[in-house]
C-alpha positions as CSV (number, residue, x, y, z in Angstrom):
1,M,-25.2,5.4,32.3
2,N,-22.7,4.8,35.0
3,K,-19.5,7.3,35.6
4,K,-17.4,3.9,36.9
5,F,-18.1,2.6,32.9
6,Q,-18.4,5.3,30.9
7,N,-14.5,6.2,32.8
8,L,-14.2,2.8,31.3
9,V,-14.7,2.7,27.6
10,G,-13.0,6.0,27.6
11,W,-10.4,5.0,28.9
12,A,-10.0,2.2,26.3
13,L,-11.3,4.1,23.0
14,L,-8.5,6.3,24.6
15,F,-5.9,3.3,23.9
16,V,-7.9,1.3,21.0
17,G,-7.4,4.5,19.6
18,I,-3.6,5.7,20.3
19,G,-2.7,2.1,19.0
20,I,-4.0,1.9,16.3
21,I,-2.4,4.9,15.7
22,F,0.9,4.1,16.7
23,W,0.8,0.8,14.8
24,G,-0.7,2.4,11.4
25,L,2.8,4.8,11.8
26,Y,5.2,2.1,12.5
27,S,4.0,-0.3,10.2
28,S,4.6,2.6,7.1
29,Y,8.3,2.6,8.5
30,N,8.5,-0.5,8.7
31,I,7.5,-0.6,4.8
32,F,9.1,3.0,3.8
33,N,12.8,1.9,5.3
34,N,11.6,-1.6,3.6
35,K,12.1,-3.8,6.6
36,S,9.0,-5.2,5.4
37,Q,6.8,-5.1,2.4
38,A,3.6,-3.5,1.0
39,P,0.5,-5.8,1.2
40,E,0.7,-6.2,-2.3
41,I,-2.6,-5.5,-4.2
42,F,-1.2,-5.0,-7.6
43,K,0.5,-7.2,-9.5
44,I,1.2,-7.7,-13.0
45,E,0.9,-11.2,-14.0
46,E,3.9,-12.1,-17.0
47,K,2.4,-13.0,-20.0
48,K,3.2,-16.5,-22.3
49,A,5.0,-14.9,-26.0
50,V,3.0,-16.1,-28.2
51,S,5.4,-17.1,-30.6
52,Q,4.1,-16.0,-35.0
53,K,6.3,-17.4,-37.5
54,K,7.1,-15.8,-40.1
55,A,8.8,-16.1,-43.2
56,P,12.2,-16.6,-41.8
57,G,13.1,-12.9,-44.6
58,L,15.2,-9.4,-44.1
59,E,11.9,-7.8,-42.5
60,A,10.8,-9.7,-40.0
61,Q,14.4,-10.4,-38.3
62,V,15.0,-6.7,-38.6
63,E,11.2,-6.1,-36.7
64,E,12.7,-8.9,-34.4
65,K,15.3,-6.8,-33.5
66,M,13.2,-3.4,-33.3
67,K,11.2,-5.2,-30.7
68,E,14.5,-6.8,-28.7
69,L,16.2,-3.1,-28.8
70,L,12.4,-1.6,-27.6
71,G,12.4,-3.8,-24.7
72,E,15.9,-2.7,-23.7
73,Q,15.5,0.4,-23.8
74,L,12.2,0.1,-21.7
75,K,13.7,-1.8,-19.5
76,A,16.2,1.0,-18.6
77,M,14.0,3.6,-18.6
78,L,11.2,2.0,-16.3
79,P,12.5,-1.0,-13.9
80,A,10.7,-4.3,-14.1
81,N,7.6,-4.9,-11.6
82,S,8.0,-0.6,-10.3
83,V,4.7,0.1,-11.7
84,P,3.2,-1.6,-9.4
85,K,5.4,-1.7,-6.5
86,L,4.4,2.6,-6.5
87,F,1.0,1.5,-6.7
88,N,0.9,-1.0,-3.5
89,L,2.9,2.2,-1.7
90,L,0.6,4.8,-3.0
91,S,-2.0,2.0,-1.3
92,W,-1.2,1.4,1.3
93,S,-0.1,4.8,2.6
94,V,-4.1,5.8,2.2
95,F,-4.8,2.3,4.2
96,A,-2.2,4.2,6.4
97,G,-4.1,7.7,5.9
98,L,-7.6,6.1,7.3
99,L,-6.4,3.8,10.4
100,I,-4.9,7.1,12.2
101,F,-8.2,8.9,11.0
102,G,-10.3,6.2,12.3
103,G,-7.7,5.8,15.5
104,T,-8.1,9.6,16.1
105,Q,-12.1,9.2,15.9
106,L,-12.0,6.7,18.3
107,A,-9.3,8.3,21.0
108,G,-12.6,11.6,20.3
109,I,-14.7,10.0,21.2
110,G,-12.5,8.6,24.7
111,I,-11.8,11.5,25.4
112,K,-15.2,12.8,25.0
113,L,-16.5,10.2,27.4
114,L,-13.5,11.2,29.2
115,R,-14.7,15.0,29.8
116,E,-18.3,14.4,30.2
117,K,-19.6,14.8,34.1
118,G,-22.0,12.1,34.3
């Protein structure tokens, strides 16, 4: 391989690798500082309530009231959409880690090409 071409490819791989690393870090910084949103991979579709018609007795009223109270308690403990948001942040973190790893590998190949004596 021509030495000039090898140097050119080495510098290109080095800069592309460093660019990928910095882009991943900058995107992660913006996501975790709430300047942008993480890619939405996980989302919960809202279920439409199916109404079951029961006889309007005391038992049905108590059951309905218990469902309401349980729903309110769960919303107080775990805010709505917090689980999908957590999964989206985790999946972004894994992706950013892969970007950094890939950028490091590209930059490493570029450095090897630059150090190689032809």
